[in-house]
C-alpha positions in Angstrom: -0.1 0.1 0.0 2.9 2.3 0.4 3.0 5.1 -2.4 -0.7 4.7 -2.8 -3.2 7.3 -2.4 -6.0 6.3 0.1 -8.4 6.3 -2.9 -6.3 3.7 -4.4 -6.4 1.6 -1.5 -8.7 -1.6 -1.4 -11.7 -0.6 0.7 -12.5 -4.2 1.6 -9.4 -4.6 3.8 -9.5 -6.4 7.0 -10.9 -3.3 8.9 -13.7 -2.7 6.5 -11.9 0.2 5.1 -12.0 2.2 7.9 -8.5 3.2 7.6 -8.6 4.1 4.1 -11.8 6.1 4.4 -10.5 7.9 7.3 -7.5 8.7 5.4 -9.2 9.9 2.6 -11.6 12.0 4.7 -8.3 13.8 6.2 -7.2 14.4 2.7 -10.2 15.9 1.3 -10.6 18.1 4.7 -7.0 19.2 4.0 -7.5 19.8 0.5 -11.0 21.9 1.2 -9.1 23.9 3.9 -6.1 24.5 1.7 -8.4 25.8 -1.1 -10.8 27.8 1.2 -8.1 30.2 3.3 -11.3 32.2 4.7 -12.8 29.2 6.4 -12.5 29.5 10.0 -10.8 26.5 11.6 -9.5 25.6 15.1 -5.8 25.8 16.2 -5.8 22.1 16.8 -7.5 18.8 15.5 -7.8 15.7 17.7 -8.5 12.4 16.8 -9.6 10.6 19.8 -9.9 6.6 20.3 -11.6 5.2 23.4 -10.6 1.5 24.1 -13.2 -0.4 24.8 -12.2 -3.8 26.4 -13.6 -6.8 28.1 -11.7 -6.0 31.4 -8.8 -3.8 32.6 -6.2 -6.3 31.7 -7.0 -6.2 28.0 -7.7 -2.5 28.1 -4.2 -1.6 29.5 -2.7 -4.1 26.9 -4.3 -2.6 24.0 -3.3 0.9 25.4 0.4 -0.4 25.6 0.1 -1.7 22.0 -1.0 1.5 20.6 1.6 3.2 22.6 4.2 1.0 21.2 2.8 1.5 17.7 2.9 5.2 18.0 6.2 5.5 19.7 4.6 7.2 22.7 4.2 6.6 26.3 1.3 5.9 28.5 0.5 8.1 31.0 -2.0 8.1 33.9 -3.1 5.2 36.1 -6.9 4.9 36.5 -7.2 6.7 33.3 -4.5 5.8 31.0 -3.7 7.5 27.9 -1.2 7.8 25.0 -0.9 10.7 22.3 1.0 11.2 19.1 1.3 14.6 17.8 1.5 15.4 13.9 2.0 19.1 14.1 -1.4 20.7 15.2 -3.0 17.2 14.5 -2.9 14.5 17.3 -3.8 11.0 17.8 -5.2 10.3 21.6 -6.1 7.0 22.8 -7.8 6.4 26.0 -8.6 3.7 28.5 -10.7 4.4 31.6 -10.4 1.5 34.1 -13.7 -0.1 35.2 -13.8 0.8 38.7 -13.0 4.5 37.9 -15.8 4.6 35.4 -18.4 3.0 37.6 -17.2 5.5 40.3 -18.0 8.4 37.7 -21.1 6.8 36.5 -22.4 6.6 40.1 -21.4 10.3 40.8 -23.3 11.4 37.6 -26.5 9.5 38.0 -28.5 11.9 39.8 -27.5 14.8 37.3 -28.3 12.4 34.4 -31.8 11.6 35.9 -32.6 15.2 36.7 -31.7 16.2 33.2 -33.8 13.1 31.6 -36.9 14.2 33.7 -36.6 17.7 32.6 -36.5 16.6 29.2 -39.6 14.5 29.7 -41.4 17.2 31.4 -40.8 19.7 28.3 -41.9 17.3 26.0 -44.9 16.5 27.8 -45.7 20.0 27.8 -45.2 20.4 24.1 -47.5 17.6 23.6 -50.3 19.0 25.8 -49.8 22.5 24.0 -50.0 20.6 20.6 -53.2 18.8 21.7 -54.8 22.2 23.3 -54.1 23.8 19.7 -55.5 20.8 17.8 -58.6 20.7 20.1 -59.3 24.5 19.7 -59.0 24.5 15.8 -61.7 21.6 15.9 -65.1 22.5 14.7 -67.5 21.8 17.8 -69.5 18.4 17.1 -73.1 18.8 16.0 -72.3 22.3 14.5 -74.7 23.0 11.6 -73.0 22.8 7.9 
């Protein structure tokens, strides 16, 4: 695949073509940004990859494998991460240990429940208003034609 453009790479590869599609999208974005100098852009771009694993050992092993592939170091303990910078673009992989994620989820549960209740109440109020409007627009039953 060396020397080939992403468009030339077989999109039926073992990853389903995800690498080729991402590489092509980045190439297309770079071309678009270069040819539209008035387009506002951020100072940096980050490709974030959150490692999902069956257990903490597998998660840490995958994080270490990615760090080795990129030549970067793993930092953190309960929240492990590795980062490879390419100028203003960076690749960032993260693994959060299961007990740390569970503690965070437990901490956020009341806030998440409150937000869900607020959204449900607003949705119900909109529904009631729509029903009231529809009923108001209806001709009374038994009205003469």
